[in-house]
N, C-alpha and C positions, 0 to 999 in steps of 0.2 A: 504493500499500499504505500510506499515511500514516494512512488513516481506521481500517485494521486495527491500526496500532501504537497509536493513540490509544485504541482500544476495549480492547486488552490492558492499557494502563496503567490504564484505569478498572476493569477486572476486578481488577486487583491491588489497587488502593486501596479497593475496595469493602468494608465490613464486615458481619458477619452481623446486627449489630444496626440497620444501614441508616442510620448517622449520616451517611454521606458522600454518600448519594444518596436520593431520595424512594423510599419504600417502594412507592408506586403502580406503579413500573417495576420488573417482576420480574427484569429483567437485573441490577439493581443491589442486590437483596435477596439477597446470596450467602452461602452456608454452605460449610465446608470438610469434607472427609473424607478418608480413605485407604483403599486397598485392598492386602492382601498378596499379594505376588509372589515368585517365586524369587529368593532372596538378599535381601530387603528389603521395601520399601513403595513405592508410587506415592501422592503426596499430590496433592489436586486441589481446586478450588473449583467450585461449580456453582450455578446459581439454586435458591433455596429451594423455589419452587414453578415447576418448569419448565413444567407443563401450562398455567399461567396465560399463557403466550406464545402458546398456540394460540387464545386467544380475544381477543387484541388485534385493535382496529379498523384498525390501521395496518400489518399485517404486509405485508412487502415484495412477497411473492409468495405468494398463497394457494394456488398448485398445489404449493409445496413447504413444508409446515407446519415450524415450528421444533423438529422432534424432537431437534434436537442437544442440548437443554437437559436432557433426561433422562438418568439414570445407568441404562443398560440392561444386563441381565445378560450379553448377548452381548459387550459391550465389555469387560466386567470379565474374562471368562474368555478371551478373546482376548489381552488384555494378560497374563494369568497364562500362557498357553501360550507367548507370544513371549519371556517372561522366562527360560524355560528353556533357550533356545538362544543360543549365541554367535554374535553377529551382526558380529564385528570387520571394519569396513570395508565391510559389505555396502549396497548402495543399496537403500533401503526406501521404498514409497510406500503411504500409506494413503488409501483412497476414502471419503469421508462421515466424516471423523474425529471430529465431535461434540465432546466434551470432550478428546479427545485421548489417552486413556488406553493404547491399543495403540502409539500412536506414541512416548509417552514411554517405555514399556516397551523399545521397541525400540532407542531412543536410550541408554537405561541399559545395554543390552546391547551396545552399541558399534556400532550401525547409523548410516548416514546418512540421515536421515529426512525425507521431504517429506509432510507432513499436508495433505490437501486436503478442502475442502467448499464447497458452494454459498454458505453463510452467513458474513458477515464475523464475526458474533458467535461462532459456533463457532470460527473461526481466533483470535479475540482470546481466548477462554477457553484454547484449545490453547497459545497463546503463553506465556499467564500461568501456566499449570500445569506447562508445561515448565521455566519459571523457577523453580518452586517446589520442583522435583526436581534443580536444578542441571545441567540438560541443555540442549541448543540443538535446537529442531526447526524445520525451515523450513516455512513455511506458504505457502499460495496459494489462491486462488479457483479451483474447479474444476467444471466443467459436463460430465457424461458425454455430453452431446449436442454440445459443442464442445471435444473433448479433445486437441486438436492440441499444446498446450504439454506435456501429459504423454507423449504418444507421442514427441515430439521428444527427450525425455531417455531414452526406453527403449533397450535392454531393462533393466528393473528385475529386481533379484535375488529381491526378495521383496515381494508385493503383498498389502496387509491390507485387511480390510473385515468390518465386525461389524453384523449385522443389516440387511442392504440389500435383501434380496429379498422385501420386504412388499407389493410392488405389480408387477403384470404389466409395466408399461413399464420397471422396473428390470432385470427378467429380460432384456428385449429389449436394453437398452442394454449391460448387461454382457456379454452374449453375443457383441456386436459388439466391445466394448472391449477386453476381457482378452486376447485373442490379440495385440492390438497393443502390449501393455505388458510381456510376458515373452517370452522364447524358450525352447529345450527345456532350457535350465539353470536357469531361474527357477521360483519357485512362487508360488502364489496361496493365500492361507489366508483361508477365509470362516467366519466364526462365525455360526450361525443358530439361532433358537429354534424349530426344526421348523416354520417357516411353510410353508402350503401351495404357494406358488410356488417354494419351493427344491426341492421334489421334481421339477418340472417343468424348473427350470433344470439339476440335476444330471443328469436323464435325457439332455437334450440335450448337455451338456457331455462326457458319457462317450464320445462319437463322437470328439472331437478331443483329449480331456484323460484323463490317468490320474487317477482320483479315489479318494482314501482319506478315510475318516471317523474321526474319534476322538471319544470321550466326553469330557465335561469333569466338574468338580466338581458342576455343576447338571445333573440328569438331563435337563432340556427343551432343553439347549443343546448343539449338536455343532460340531465346527470340521472343515470340508471342505478338504482339501489338494489342489490342482490342478496337474498338471505337464503340459506339453503334449507330445503325441505327436510323433514325427518326420514323420509323414505322415498324411493324412486317412483312409487306409485303415485307421488303427488300429494299424499294427505299428510297433515300436520302432526 
């Protein structure tokens, strides 16, 4: 994890004017912002031009583009929804944390949070952004194809994910993974901007999960709450 800590320190030192790092590297051309949540604000830094990372010649894994660098509406709305809940002492897991806004909101609400992502850069920014808000968020590299470390710490009381149903493979992976992460006392909150694959996922999930959907402040974003049924027959 030392490489992740080093990148977190670099993210904290970077300035919007690019004085501390070459502007040719979009990871270090950083700007800051804030979002309003229940009871306050979440402050964060992110690459000025996150889309520039998509076109780098040296992407570590072309199969998993660096979408983490963008500020997505689903992440903002999930952070806002989480901030309205008291999480004192609850164990919280975020899948695909990106810049970490929902994780930070959960920590501010009193949760014990583990933020996971495939990208070390995402974890670095999440760590730095948590520091900006005066909270601690544990981070770990997480692959949905090899989720044993996450399952070993289950059951989680709250699992968060924002805009993760944009590909068919994610639907398949989450359908297998989520039942291993929570029991009947836990919840999964999925924020989604009405992507086509979300309908498929929710239709399949309804067999084994109670699914409720809430609107957000953004008409195109919903938050789906999943709670496991006690049996596959669908009875409580």
